[in-house]
N, CA, C and O atoms as CSV, one atom per row, in Angstrom:
chain,resi,resn,atom,element,x,y,z
A,1,MET,N,N,0.815,-1.188,0.000
A,1,MET,CA,C,0.000,0.000,0.000
A,1,MET,C,C,0.863,1.258,0.000
A,1,MET,O,O,0.606,2.187,-0.766
A,2,LYS,N,N,1.878,1.293,0.848
A,2,LYS,CA,C,2.741,2.472,0.908
A,2,LYS,C,C,3.522,2.654,-0.386
A,2,LYS,O,O,3.771,3.779,-0.819
A,3,LYS,N,N,3.905,1.538,-0.999
A,3,LYS,CA,C,4.663,1.612,-2.243
A,3,LYS,C,C,3.802,2.175,-3.365
A,3,LYS,O,O,4.269,3.008,-4.142
A,4,SER,N,N,2.549,1.733,-3.460
A,4,SER,CA,C,1.673,2.251,-4.512
A,4,SER,C,C,1.330,3.715,-4.274
A,4,SER,O,O,1.199,4.476,-5.232
A,5,LEU,N,N,1.183,4.123,-3.028
A,5,LEU,CA,C,0.924,5.524,-2.716
A,5,LEU,C,C,2.110,6.396,-3.111
A,5,LEU,O,O,1.925,7.493,-3.639
A,6,ALA,N,N,3.308,5.923,-2.862
A,6,ALA,CA,C,4.504,6.662,-3.245
A,6,ALA,C,C,4.619,6.768,-4.763
A,6,ALA,O,O,5.019,7.811,-5.280
A,7,LEU,N,N,4.277,5.710,-5.473
A,7,LEU,CA,C,4.339,5.750,-6.939
A,7,LEU,C,C,3.304,6.697,-7.523
A,7,LEU,O,O,3.595,7.402,-8.489
A,8,VAL,N,N,2.116,6.730,-6.965
A,8,VAL,CA,C,1.085,7.654,-7.437
A,8,VAL,C,C,1.500,9.096,-7.160
A,8,VAL,O,O,1.303,9.968,-8.007
A,9,ALA,N,N,2.065,9.354,-5.997
A,9,ALA,CA,C,2.524,10.707,-5.667
A,9,ALA,C,C,3.650,11.139,-6.595
A,9,ALA,O,O,3.677,12.289,-7.035
A,10,LEU,N,N,4.566,10.252,-6.897
A,10,LEU,CA,C,5.655,10.564,-7.816
A,10,LEU,C,C,5.121,10.846,-9.219
A,10,LEU,O,O,5.578,11.779,-9.878
A,11,ALA,N,N,4.166,10.054,-9.674
A,11,ALA,CA,C,3.569,10.282,-10.993
A,11,ALA,C,C,2.841,11.620,-11.039
A,11,ALA,O,O,2.873,12.310,-12.058
A,12,ALA,N,N,2.192,11.987,-9.951
A,12,ALA,CA,C,1.489,13.268,-9.909
A,12,ALA,C,C,2.459,14.437,-10.014
A,12,ALA,O,O,2.217,15.382,-10.765
A,13,VAL,N,N,3.539,14.377,-9.278
A,13,VAL,CA,C,4.516,15.468,-9.306
A,13,VAL,C,C,5.170,15.560,-10.677
A,13,VAL,O,O,5.304,16.654,-11.225
A,14,MET,N,N,5.573,14.441,-11.230
A,14,MET,CA,C,6.240,14.446,-12.529
A,14,MET,C,C,5.284,14.851,-13.647
A,14,MET,O,O,5.670,15.585,-14.556
A,15,GLY,N,N,4.052,14.383,-13.586
A,15,GLY,CA,C,3.085,14.707,-14.631
A,15,GLY,C,C,2.681,16.165,-14.625
A,15,GLY,O,O,2.585,16.784,-15.685
A,16,LEU,N,N,2.445,16.720,-13.464
A,16,LEU,CA,C,2.006,18.107,-13.378
A,16,LEU,C,C,3.142,19.103,-13.587
A,16,LEU,O,O,2.893,20.257,-13.936
A,17,SER,N,N,4.365,18.681,-13.384
A,17,SER,CA,C,5.472,19.617,-13.544
A,17,SER,C,C,5.738,19.958,-15.004
A,17,SER,O,O,6.348,20.989,-15.286
A,18,ALA,N,N,5.304,19.131,-15.929
A,18,ALA,CA,C,5.573,19.367,-17.349
A,18,ALA,C,C,4.491,20.190,-18.036
A,18,ALA,O,O,4.643,20.531,-19.208
A,19,CYS,N,N,3.414,20.515,-17.347
A,19,CYS,CA,C,2.284,21.201,-17.968
A,19,CYS,C,C,2.493,22.713,-17.980
A,19,CYS,O,O,2.990,23.292,-17.014
A,20,ASN,N,N,2.105,23.340,-19.091
A,20,ASN,CA,C,2.255,24.782,-19.224
A,20,ASN,C,C,0.945,25.524,-19.032
A,20,ASN,O,O,0.949,26.627,-18.485
A,21,SER,N,N,-0.162,24.967,-19.456
A,21,SER,CA,C,-1.429,25.683,-19.366
A,21,SER,C,C,-2.317,25.081,-18.276
A,21,SER,O,O,-2.078,23.975,-17.791
A,22,THR,N,N,-3.334,25.834,-17.913
A,22,THR,CA,C,-4.279,25.373,-16.886
A,22,THR,C,C,-5.059,24.159,-17.377
A,22,THR,O,O,-5.345,23.248,-16.601
A,23,LEU,N,N,-5.403,24.142,-18.658
A,23,LEU,CA,C,-6.129,22.999,-19.220
A,23,LEU,C,C,-5.292,21.730,-19.144
A,23,LEU,O,O,-5.797,20.673,-18.766
A,24,GLU,N,N,-4.031,21.829,-19.499
A,24,GLU,CA,C,-3.151,20.663,-19.415
A,24,GLU,C,C,-3.038,20.167,-17.979
A,24,GLU,O,O,-3.093,18.963,-17.728
A,25,ARG,N,N,-2.882,21.089,-17.045
A,25,ARG,CA,C,-2.766,20.693,-15.638
A,25,ARG,C,C,-4.049,20.001,-15.163
A,25,ARG,O,O,-3.993,19.027,-14.414
A,26,GLY,N,N,-5.194,20.508,-15.602
A,26,GLY,CA,C,-6.455,19.879,-15.227
A,26,GLY,C,C,-6.606,18.483,-15.800
A,26,GLY,O,O,-7.072,17.574,-15.113
A,27,LEU,N,N,-6.215,18.307,-17.058
A,27,LEU,CA,C,-6.327,16.991,-17.695
A,27,LEU,C,C,-5.369,15.980,-17.084
A,27,LEU,O,O,-5.748,14.837,-16.830
A,28,VAL,N,N,-4.134,16.394,-16.849
A,28,VAL,CA,C,-3.169,15.486,-16.227
A,28,VAL,C,C,-3.586,15.173,-14.793
A,28,VAL,O,O,-3.462,14.033,-14.345
A,29,GLY,N,N,-4.076,16.170,-14.076
A,29,GLY,CA,C,-4.546,15.934,-12.713
A,29,GLY,C,C,-5.719,14.962,-12.677
A,29,GLY,O,O,-5.804,14.112,-11.791
A,30,ALA,N,N,-6.621,15.091,-13.644
A,30,ALA,CA,C,-7.757,14.169,-13.715
A,30,ALA,C,C,-7.307,12.754,-14.030
A,30,ALA,O,O,-7.822,11.794,-13.457
A,31,ALA,N,N,-6.352,12.621,-14.936
A,31,ALA,CA,C,-5.850,11.284,-15.272
A,31,ALA,C,C,-5.160,10.635,-14.079
A,31,ALA,O,O,-5.376,9.458,-13.792
A,32,ILE,N,N,-4.339,11.402,-13.395
A,32,ILE,CA,C,-3.650,10.868,-12.221
A,32,ILE,C,C,-4.642,10.567,-11.104
A,32,ILE,O,O,-4.500,9.570,-10.396
A,33,GLY,N,N,-5.644,11.426,-10.946
A,33,GLY,CA,C,-6.677,11.178,-9.940
A,33,GLY,C,C,-7.471,9.923,-10.227
A,33,GLY,O,O,-7.844,9.193,-9.309
A,34,CYS,N,N,-7.733,9.667,-11.502
A,34,CYS,CA,C,-8.454,8.445,-11.886
A,34,CYS,C,C,-7.642,7.211,-11.523
A,34,CYS,O,O,-8.176,6.254,-10.962
A,35,VAL,N,N,-6.360,7.232,-11.841
A,35,VAL,CA,C,-5.494,6.101,-11.506
A,35,VAL,C,C,-5.412,5.926,-9.994
A,35,VAL,O,O,-5.477,4.804,-9.492
A,36,ALA,N,N,-5.270,7.025,-9.276
A,36,ALA,CA,C,-5.199,6.944,-7.820
A,36,ALA,C,C,-6.498,6.393,-7.241
A,36,ALA,O,O,-6.472,5.593,-6.306
A,37,GLY,N,N,-7.621,6.813,-7.789
A,37,GLY,CA,C,-8.901,6.290,-7.318
A,37,GLY,C,C,-9.051,4.798,-7.569
A,37,GLY,O,O,-9.593,4.074,-6.735
A,38,GLU,N,N,-8.573,4.343,-8.713
A,38,GLU,CA,C,-8.650,2.919,-9.032
A,38,GLU,C,C,-7.744,2.099,-8.122
A,38,GLU,O,O,-8.139,1.042,-7.629
A,39,VAL,N,N,-6.541,2.587,-7.905
A,39,VAL,CA,C,-5.553,1.813,-7.146
A,39,VAL,C,C,-5.797,1.890,-5.648
A,39,VAL,O,O,-5.766,0.870,-4.959
A,40,LEU,N,N,-6.039,3.089,-5.140
A,40,LEU,CA,C,-6.070,3.278,-3.696
A,40,LEU,C,C,-7.446,3.106,-3.072
A,40,LEU,O,O,-7.547,2.757,-1.896
A,41,VAL,N,N,-8.509,3.345,-3.837
A,41,VAL,CA,C,-9.843,3.325,-3.245
A,41,VAL,C,C,-10.744,2.294,-3.937
A,41,VAL,O,O,-11.969,2.392,-3.854
A,42,ASN,N,N,-10.159,1.328,-4.602
A,42,ASN,CA,C,-10.888,0.202,-5.192
A,42,ASN,C,C,-11.993,0.602,-6.162
A,42,ASN,O,O,-13.173,0.371,-5.898
A,43,GLY,N,N,-11.611,1.193,-7.266
A,43,GLY,CA,C,-12.565,1.443,-8.340
A,43,GLY,C,C,-13.286,2.771,-8.293
A,43,GLY,O,O,-14.400,2.864,-8.809
A,44,ARG,N,N,-12.723,3.783,-7.714
A,44,ARG,CA,C,-13.342,5.110,-7.636
A,44,ARG,C,C,-12.672,6.069,-8.620
A,44,ARG,O,O,-12.150,7.107,-8.216
A,45,CYS,N,N,-12.685,5.728,-9.894
A,45,CYS,CA,C,-11.996,6.518,-10.913
A,45,CYS,C,C,-12.629,7.892,-11.092
A,45,CYS,O,O,-11.915,8.891,-11.173
A,46,VAL,N,N,-13.946,7.958,-11.153
A,46,VAL,CA,C,-14.617,9.228,-11.423
A,46,VAL,C,C,-14.383,10.226,-10.293
A,46,VAL,O,O,-14.081,11.392,-10.547
A,47,GLU,N,N,-14.518,9.778,-9.062
A,47,GLU,CA,C,-14.292,10.675,-7.938
A,47,GLU,C,C,-12.845,11.146,-7.900
A,47,GLU,O,O,-12.579,12.317,-7.629
A,48,GLY,N,N,-11.916,10.248,-8.167
A,48,GLY,CA,C,-10.514,10.620,-8.199
A,48,GLY,C,C,-10.204,11.597,-9.319
A,48,GLY,O,O,-9.388,12.503,-9.148
A,49,ALA,N,N,-10.852,11.419,-10.466
A,49,ALA,CA,C,-10.643,12.342,-11.591
A,49,ALA,C,C,-11.163,13.725,-11.282
A,49,ALA,O,O,-10.532,14.719,-11.641
A,50,VAL,N,N,-12.300,13.806,-10.624
A,50,VAL,CA,C,-12.856,15.116,-10.263
A,50,VAL,C,C,-11.935,15.840,-9.288
A,50,VAL,O,O,-11.635,17.020,-9.465
A,51,VAL,N,N,-11.495,15.131,-8.268
A,51,VAL,CA,C,-10.610,15.747,-7.283
A,51,VAL,C,C,-9.259,16.081,-7.914
A,51,VAL,O,O,-8.739,17.178,-7.709
A,52,GLY,N,N,-8.696,15.167,-8.665
A,52,GLY,CA,C,-7.401,15.413,-9.309
A,52,GLY,C,C,-7.436,16.556,-10.304
A,52,GLY,O,O,-6.507,17.361,-10.365
A,53,GLY,N,N,-8.504,16.631,-11.082
A,53,GLY,CA,C,-8.641,17.734,-12.031
A,53,GLY,C,C,-8.782,19.064,-11.331
A,53,GLY,O,O,-8.199,20.062,-11.752
A,54,GLY,N,N,-9.556,19.080,-10.263
A,54,GLY,CA,C,-9.721,20.330,-9.500
A,54,GLY,C,C,-8.421,20.781,-8.866
A,54,GLY,O,O,-8.091,21.967,-8.891
A,55,VAL,N,N,-7.692,19.855,-8.306
A,55,VAL,CA,C,-6.404,20.209,-7.697
A,55,VAL,C,C,-5.421,20.670,-8.765
A,55,VAL,O,O,-4.662,21.614,-8.545
A,56,GLY,N,N,-5.430,20.013,-9.915
A,56,GLY,CA,C,-4.535,20.420,-10.990
A,56,GLY,C,C,-4.815,21.823,-11.494
A,56,GLY,O,O,-3.885,22.560,-11.820
A,57,VAL,N,N,-6.079,22.201,-11.561
A,57,VAL,CA,C,-6.444,23.528,-12.038
A,57,VAL,C,C,-6.148,24.590,-10.979
A,57,VAL,O,O,-5.666,25.673,-11.310
A,58,LEU,N,N,-6.426,24.294,-9.730
A,58,LEU,CA,C,-6.300,25.298,-8.680
A,58,LEU,C,C,-4.869,25.547,-8.235
A,58,LEU,O,O,-4.554,26.645,-7.778
A,59,THR,N,N,-4.001,24.561,-8.358
A,59,THR,CA,C,-2.618,24.749,-7.940
A,59,THR,C,C,-1.776,25.151,-9.128
A,59,THR,O,O,-1.846,24.528,-10.187
A,60,ARG,N,N,-1.009,26.155,-8.960
A,60,ARG,CA,C,-0.156,26.609,-10.065
A,60,ARG,C,C,1.203,26.937,-9.562
A,60,ARG,O,O,2.069,27.338,-10.340
Protein backbone atom coordinates (compact mmCIF):
# COMPACT_ATOMS: atom_id res chain seq x y z
CA MET A 1 0.00 0.00 0.00
CA LYS A 2 2.74 2.47 0.91
CA LYS A 3 4.66 1.61 -2.24
CA SER A 4 1.67 2.25 -4.51
CA LEU A 5 0.92 5.52 -2.72
CA ALA A 6 4.50 6.66 -3.24
CA LEU A 7 4.34 5.75 -6.94
CA VAL A 8 1.09 7.65 -7.44
CA ALA A 9 2.52 10.71 -5.67
CA LEU A 10 5.65 10.56 -7.82
CA ALA A 11 3.57 10.28 -10.99
CA ALA A 12 1.49 13.27 -9.91
CA VAL A 13 4.52 15.47 -9.31
CA MET A 14 6.24 14.45 -12.53
CA GLY A 15 3.08 14.71 -14.63
CA LEU A 16 2.01 18.11 -13.38
CA SER A 17 5.47 19.62 -13.54
CA ALA A 18 5.57 19.37 -17.35
CA CYS A 19 2.28 21.20 -17.97
CA ASN A 20 2.25 24.78 -19.22
CA SER A 21 -1.43 25.68 -19.37
CA THR A 22 -4.28 25.37 -16.89
CA LEU A 23 -6.13 23.00 -19.22
CA GLU A 24 -3.15 20.66 -19.42
CA ARG A 25 -2.77 20.69 -15.64
CA GLY A 26 -6.46 19.88 -15.23
CA LEU A 27 -6.33 16.99 -17.69
CA VAL A 28 -3.17 15.49 -16.23
CA GLY A 29 -4.55 15.93 -12.71
CA ALA A 30 -7.76 14.17 -13.72
CA ALA A 31 -5.85 11.28 -15.27
CA ILE A 32 -3.65 10.87 -12.22
CA GLY A 33 -6.68 11.18 -9.94
CA CYS A 34 -8.45 8.44 -11.89
CA VAL A 35 -5.49 6.10 -11.51
CA ALA A 36 -5.20 6.94 -7.82
CA GLY A 37 -8.90 6.29 -7.32
CA GLU A 38 -8.65 2.92 -9.03
CA VAL A 39 -5.55 1.81 -7.15
CA LEU A 40 -6.07 3.28 -3.70
CA VAL A 41 -9.84 3.33 -3.25
CA ASN A 42 -10.89 0.20 -5.19
CA GLY A 43 -12.57 1.44 -8.34
CA ARG A 44 -13.34 5.11 -7.64
CA CYS A 45 -12.00 6.52 -10.91
CA VAL A 46 -14.62 9.23 -11.42
CA GLU A 47 -14.29 10.68 -7.94
CA GLY A 48 -10.51 10.62 -8.20
CA ALA A 49 -10.64 12.34 -11.59
CA VAL A 50 -12.86 15.12 -10.26
CA VAL A 51 -10.61 15.75 -7.28
CA GLY A 52 -7.40 15.41 -9.31
CA GLY A 53 -8.64 17.73 -12.03
CA GLY A 54 -9.72 20.33 -9.50
CA VAL A 55 -6.40 20.21 -7.70
CA GLY A 56 -4.54 20.42 -10.99
CA VAL A 57 -6.44 23.53 -12.04
CA LEU A 58 -6.30 25.30 -8.68
CA THR A 59 -2.62 24.75 -7.94
CA ARG A 60 -0.16 26.61 -10.07
